[in-house]
GUGUKOL-417221 format. One record per residue (C-alpha): residue number from 1; x, y, z. Coordinates in Angstrom, 1 decimal, decimal comma. Example, Ala and Ser with C-alpha at 12.3 -4.5 7.8 and 13.67 -1.06 7.14 Angstrom:
BEGIN
num:u:v:w
1:12,3:-4,5:7,8
2:13,7:-1,1:7,1
% end
This chain:
BEGIN
num:u:v:w
1:7,9:1,2:26,0
2:10,6:-1,7:26,0
3:12,2:-2,0:22,3
4:10,9:-5,4:22,0
5:7,4:-3,8:22,0
6:8,1:-1,1:19,8
7:5,9:-2,7:16,9
8:2,9:-1,7:19,1
9:3,2:1,9:18,0
10:1,9:0,7:14,7
11:-0,2:-2,5:15,4
12:-0,6:-5,7:13,7
13:-1,7:-6,5:10,1
14:-2,2:-9,5:8,0
15:-1,3:-8,8:4,4
16:-2,5:-11,7:1,9
17:-1,1:-11,6:-2,0
18:-3,2:-12,9:-4,7
19:-0,7:-12,9:-7,7
20:-3,1:-13,2:-10,6
21:-4,9:-10,9:-13,0
22:-6,6:-10,9:-16,1
23:-3,7:-9,0:-18,2
24:-0,5:-7,4:-16,9
25:-0,5:-3,7:-17,1
26:2,4:-2,1:-18,8
27:3,4:0,3:-15,9
28:3,1:-2,6:-13,1
29:6,3:-3,8:-11,5
30:4,3:-5,8:-8,5
31:4,6:-9,6:-8,5
32:1,4:-10,5:-11,1
33:0,7:-13,0:-13,5
34:-1,8:-14,3:-16,1
35:-3,0:-17,7:-15,7
36:-5,5:-19,5:-17,5
37:-6,6:-22,2:-14,9
38:-6,2:-21,8:-10,8
39:-7,3:-24,0:-8,5
40:-8,6:-22,0:-5,8
41:-9,5:-25,0:-3,6
42:-5,7:-25,8:-3,6
43:-4,7:-22,0:-3,1
44:-7,2:-21,9:-0,3
45:-5,6:-25,0:1,3
46:-2,0:-23,1:1,0
47:-3,0:-20,0:2,5
48:-5,0:-21,5:5,4
49:-1,8:-23,6:6,0
50:0,3:-20,5:6,4
51:-2,1:-18,7:8,6
52:-1,9:-21,6:11,0
53:1,7:-21,9:11,0
54:2,3:-18,2:11,4
55:-0,6:-17,8:14,1
56:1,2:-20,2:16,1
57:4,0:-17,6:16,6
58:2,1:-14,3:16,8
59:-0,9:-15,4:19,2
60:0,1:-12,6:21,5
61:-0,6:-10,2:19,0
62:-4,1:-8,6:18,6
63:-5,3:-8,1:15,0
64:-6,2:-4,5:13,6
65:-6,0:-5,0:9,8
66:-6,2:-7,6:7,0
67:-5,4:-6,4:3,2
68:-6,2:-8,7:0,0
69:-3,6:-7,3:-2,2
70:-2,4:-8,3:-5,7
71:-2,5:-8,8:-8,4
72:-6,4:-8,5:-8,7
73:-8,0:-10,1:-5,2
74:-11,4:-9,7:-7,0
75:-10,6:-12,5:-9,1
76:-10,8:-14,4:-5,8
77:-14,2:-16,6:-5,4
78:-15,8:-15,2:-2,4
79:-16,1:-18,6:-0,3
80:-12,0:-18,7:-0,8
81:-12,0:-14,8:0,9
82:-14,7:-16,1:3,3
83:-12,5:-19,2:4,7
84:-9,3:-16,8:5,0
85:-11,3:-14,5:7,0
86:-12,8:-17,2:9,1
87:-9,4:-18,9:9,8
88:-8,0:-15,4:10,6
89:-10,9:-14,7:13,1
90:-10,2:-18,2:14,8
91:-6,5:-17,4:15,0
92:-6,0:-14,2:16,4
93:-7,9:-11,9:18,5
94:-9,5:-9,0:16,3
95:-9,6:-5,3:17,5
96:-13,6:-4,0:17,6
97:-12,9:-1,8:14,6
98:-11,0:-4,1:12,4
99:-10,1:-3,2:8,7
100:-10,7:-5,6:6,2
101:-9,9:-4,5:2,6
102:-9,9:-5,9:-0,7
103:-8,3:-4,7:-4,0
104:-10,5:-4,6:-6,9
105:-10,4:-3,9:-10,3
106:-13,4:-2,6:-12,1
107:-13,2:-5,4:-14,8
108:-13,7:-8,0:-12,3
109:-16,6:-6,4:-10,3
110:-20,3:-7,4:-10,3
111:-23,1:-7,2:-7,7
112:-23,2:-10,9:-6,7
113:-19,4:-11,1:-6,1
114:-19,4:-8,1:-4,0
115:-22,1:-9,2:-1,8
116:-20,3:-12,4:-1,2
117:-17,0:-10,7:-0,1
118:-19,2:-8,3:2,0
119:-20,9:-11,3:3,7
120:-17,5:-12,9:4,0
121:-16,2:-9,8:6,5
122:-15,0:-7,7:3,9
123:-15,6:-4,2:4,8
124:-13,6:-1,9:2,6
125:-12,5:-1,7:-1,0
126:-9,9:-0,1:-3,0
127:-10,5:0,0:-6,3
128:-7,6:0,4:-9,2
129:-9,6:3,0:-11,0
130:-6,2:4,8:-12,5
131:-7,7:7,3:-14,8
132:-11,1:8,9:-15,8
133:-10,9:8,9:-19,5
134:-11,0:6,1:-22,0
135:-7,8:7,6:-24,1
136:-5,4:7,3:-20,9
137:-6,8:4,1:-19,5
138:-6,0:2,4:-23,2
139:-2,5:4,1:-22,6
140:-2,2:2,6:-19,3
141:-3,2:-1,0:-20,5
142:-6,5:-0,7:-18,7
143:-9,1:-3,1:-19,6
144:-11,9:-0,7:-18,5
145:-13,6:2,4:-19,7
146:-14,2:5,3:-17,5
147:-17,8:4,9:-17,7
148:-17,3:1,1:-16,5
149:-15,0:2,2:-13,3
150:-17,9:4,6:-12,5
151:-20,5:1,9:-12,7
152:-18,3:-0,2:-10,6
153:-17,6:2,4:-8,1
154:-21,3:2,7:-7,7
155:-21,7:-0,9:-7,0
156:-19,1:-1,3:-4,4
157:-20,6:2,1:-2,4
158:-23,7:0,6:-2,5
159:-22,4:-2,6:-0,8
160:-19,5:-1,1:1,0
161:-19,5:2,0:3,7
162:-15,6:2,4:2,9
163:-14,5:2,7:-1,1
164:-11,2:4,0:-2,1
165:-9,8:4,4:-5,3
166:-6,4:4,7:-6,9
167:-5,5:7,4:-9,8
168:-2,0:7,8:-11,5
169:-1,1:11,3:-12,8
170:1,8:12,6:-14,7
171:0,5:10,4:-17,7
172:1,4:11,2:-21,4
173:0,1:14,2:-22,5
174:-1,6:15,3:-19,2
175:-1,0:18,9:-18,3
176:-1,8:20,8:-15,2
177:-5,3:22,0:-16,1
178:-6,1:18,8:-17,4
179:-5,1:16,8:-14,0
180:-6,9:19,5:-12,2
181:-10,2:18,8:-13,8
182:-9,9:15,2:-13,3
183:-8,8:15,6:-9,8
184:-11,9:17,6:-9,2
185:-14,1:15,0:-10,7
186:-12,7:12,4:-8,7
187:-13,3:14,2:-5,6
188:-16,6:14,6:-6,3
189:-16,9:11,1:-6,8
190:-14,9:9,7:-3,8
191:-16,3:8,8:-0,1
192:-13,3:8,9:2,2
193:-10,1:7,8:0,7
194:-8,1:8,7:-2,5
195:-4,2:7,4:-3,5
196:-3,0:9,6:-5,8
197:0,2:8,1:-7,6
198:2,8:10,0:-9,9
199:3,7:7,6:-12,6
200:7,1:6,3:-12,2
201:8,8:4,2:-14,7
202:10,0:1,0:-13,3
203:13,0:-1,0:-14,6
204:11,7:-4,2:-16,1
205:8,1:-2,8:-17,1
206:6,8:-2,5:-20,6
207:7,0:1,1:-19,9
208:10,7:1,1:-19,4
209:11,6:-0,9:-22,6
210:9,2:1,5:-24,5
211:11,1:4,4:-23,1
212:14,2:2,9:-23,9
213:13,2:2,4:-27,4
214:12,1:6,0:-27,8
215:8,3:5,8:-26,7
216:6,1:7,0:-24,1
217:6,3:10,4:-25,9
218:4,6:13,5:-24,0
219:5,3:12,4:-20,4
220:5,4:15,7:-18,1
221:8,8:16,9:-17,1
222:10,0:17,0:-13,8
223:9,0:20,5:-13,0
224:5,5:19,6:-14,3
225:5,0:16,9:-12,3
226:6,2:19,0:-9,4
227:3,4:21,6:-10,0
228:0,9:18,7:-10,2
229:1,8:17,5:-7,1
230:1,5:20,7:-5,3
231:-1,8:21,6:-7,0
232:-2,9:17,8:-5,7
233:-2,1:18,9:-2,3
234:-3,9:22,4:-2,3
235:-7,2:20,9:-4,5
236:-7,5:17,9:-2,0
237:-6,9:20,0:1,1
238:-9,7:22,6:0,0
239:-12,0:19,7:-0,6
240:-11,4:18,1:3,1
241:-9,0:15,3:1,8
242:-5,6:16,2:3,3
243:-2,6:14,2:2,8
244:-2,0:11,8:5,5
245:0,9:10,2:3,5
246:2,6:11,4:0,3
247:0,4:9,7:-2,1
248:-2,6:9,0:0,3
249:-5,6:11,4:1,2
250:-8,5:11,2:3,5
251:-11,4:12,5:5,3
252:-10,4:12,8:9,0
253:-10,6:9,8:10,6
254:-11,0:7,7:7,5
255:-7,1:7,0:6,7
256:-6,3:3,1:6,1
257:-5,5:1,4:9,0
258:-3,4:-1,3:7,0
259:-1,4:1,3:5,4
260:-0,6:2,8:8,9
261:0,5:-0,4:10,1
262:3,3:0,1:7,6
263:4,2:3,7:7,9
264:4,2:3,5:11,9
265:6,6:0,5:12,1
266:3,9:-1,8:13,2
267:4,1:-5,6:12,9
268:2,5:-7,5:9,8
269:2,5:-11,0:8,3
270:2,9:-11,2:4,8
271:1,3:-14,5:3,2
272:1,3:-15,1:-0,7
273:4,0:-15,4:-3,2
274:6,4:-12,3:-3,2
275:4,6:-10,8:0,3
276:6,9:-9,5:2,6
277:6,6:-9,3:6,4
278:7,7:-7,5:9,4
279:7,6:-9,6:12,7
280:8,7:-9,4:16,4
281:9,4:-12,9:18,3
282:11,8:-13,2:21,3
283:12,9:-9,4:21,7
284:13,9:-9,5:17,9
285:12,5:-8,1:14,6
286:12,6:-10,0:11,8
287:12,3:-9,4:7,8
288:10,1:-12,0:6,3
289:10,1:-12,7:2,3
290:8,5:-15,5:0,2
291:9,6:-16,8:-3,3
292:8,0:-14,9:-6,0
293:6,7:-17,8:-8,2
294:3,2:-18,7:-7,5
295:3,9:-22,3:-8,1
296:7,0:-22,6:-5,7
297:5,0:-20,7:-3,0
298:2,1:-23,0:-3,3
299:4,2:-26,1:-3,1
300:6,3:-24,9:-0,2
301:3,3:-24,1:1,5
302:1,1:-27,3:0,8
303:4,1:-29,2:1,9
304:3,9:-27,9:5,5
305:7,4:-25,9:5,3
306:7,4:-22,4:5,9
307:6,9:-20,6:2,4
308:9,1:-18,0:3,0
309:12,8:-17,4:1,4
310:14,1:-15,5:4,2
311:13,8:-14,5:7,6
312:16,3:-11,9:8,5
313:17,0:-10,1:11,9
314:17,0:-6,5:11,8
315:20,0:-4,7:13,1
316:19,5:-1,6:15,1
317:20,7:0,4:11,7
318:18,4:-1,2:9,6
319:15,2:-0,7:12,1
320:16,0:3,1:12,7
321:16,7:3,6:8,7
322:13,0:1,5:8,3
323:11,3:3,8:10,8
324:13,0:7,0:9,1
325:12,0:6,0:5,5
326:8,3:5,0:6,5
327:7,6:7,6:8,9
328:8,6:10,7:6,9
329:6,3:9,9:4,3
330:3,3:10,7:6,9
331:2,3:14,2:7,7
332:2,6:13,1:11,2
333:6,3:12,6:10,9
334:8,4:11,0:13,3
335:9,1:10,8:17,0
336:12,9:11,5:17,5
337:13,1:9,8:20,6
338:11,9:6,6:19,3
339:14,0:6,8:16,5
340:16,9:7,7:18,6
341:15,8:4,3:20,4
342:15,6:1,9:17,5
343:18,7:3,2:15,8
344:20,7:3,7:19,1
345:22,1:7,0:17,7
346:20,6:10,4:17,5
347:20,1:12,2:14,5
348:22,9:14,3:13,7
349:22,3:17,9:15,1
350:23,8:20,3:12,6
351:22,1:18,2:9,8
352:18,7:18,5:11,5
353:19,3:22,6:12,3
354:20,4:23,1:8,4
355:17,3:21,5:7,0
356:15,1:23,7:9,6
357:17,0:26,5:8,6
358:16,3:25,8:4,5
359:12,6:25,2:5,3
360:12,5:21,6:4,6
361:11,9:20,2:7,9
362:10,1:21,3:11,1
363:10,2:20,2:14,5
364:7,6:20,6:17,1
365:8,3:18,9:20,5
366:9,4:15,6:19,7
367:8,1:15,2:16,5
368:10,2:15,6:13,4
369:7,9:16,6:10,0
370:9,1:17,1:6,5
371:7,4:20,6:5,3
372:5,2:20,9:2,1
373:9,0:21,8:0,6
374:10,8:19,0:1,8
375:8,1:16,5:1,0
376:9,1:17,4:-3,0
377:12,6:15,7:-2,4
378:11,6:13,4:0,1
379:14,3:10,6:-0,8
380:17,3:13,2:-0,8
381:16,0:14,6:2,5
382:15,6:11,2:4,0
383:19,4:10,5:2,8
384:20,8:13,6:4,4
385:19,1:13,0:7,7
386:20,0:9,1:7,5
387:23,8:10,6:7,0
388:24,0:8,7:3,6
% end
């Protein structure tokens, strides 16, 4: 495979960012905003204009996944979602099994809206459940109860064949036994996919400010959090939901196609405020980035110009590093020859041997994978392999 065709290893996806939420969660560092009034017709014109623009540059690509992220995309009118999907279908050829995912919060779900999304073409829902008890939901700033979340999940599963949901663990006051009980309840509920994230305190969030001020007491220490991670792998494996990525678990064949576009180094068009993309043109791979401000992005898109701040050509070193960073998150690991072809250099032989001897990685043919032990210190492992 030629270098400029490398993106085909991951395929081509479309990401659309809806930046609005009903309220801002205290742990969230995503580009999300609370707005009293939203002119969805204006947003429709902007999204369609951007699809037209990017479509002209990517018409050779076959679209395998479409993902509505946010923010809270389940606040979008179903006719807006339908218009975007109709435009995407008329712009690109679609794979026969195209995956079309929409993120939803349990507070913004009702059957009529979900029927509208299904009729528009959405075939997968990703639900932000986050916790399964009311006290922890309140602590996380969520506006739904545990009972409302289960009810919302039941509505979704009766309309869509594929419904995933997210949970956050290593929360305040949570111990190993309580997380194990909650995880087992979640697996009883799950269909084919779960995203299980360890709580991290991101700079610039409300949680970060509280922690600095002496708040957020009762967070598990690093040792307990590591035990929670290991137990999560064991319980999910036993129940037929192995991890295919550090934080994502699925039944065999039910992995998120869109997630795999990112982690396997595919091309993806990012449309919307703050959206990032990776696109290959004229034998070069580019990183694209849009302005975070919804107003600024909307005005740029409606003016007919590219709604991007940046389009930067990635160097060989950048491409090799991105592939290393993304692929080692996957249970399938990285292809050694592909990494060498992208970065124009081989992984340091002695470093690889040392990490194998320490039990941090294993090599099988052309594949290098992090072991269970290595995944516990994945960032340090990647730094070591990168020669940092």
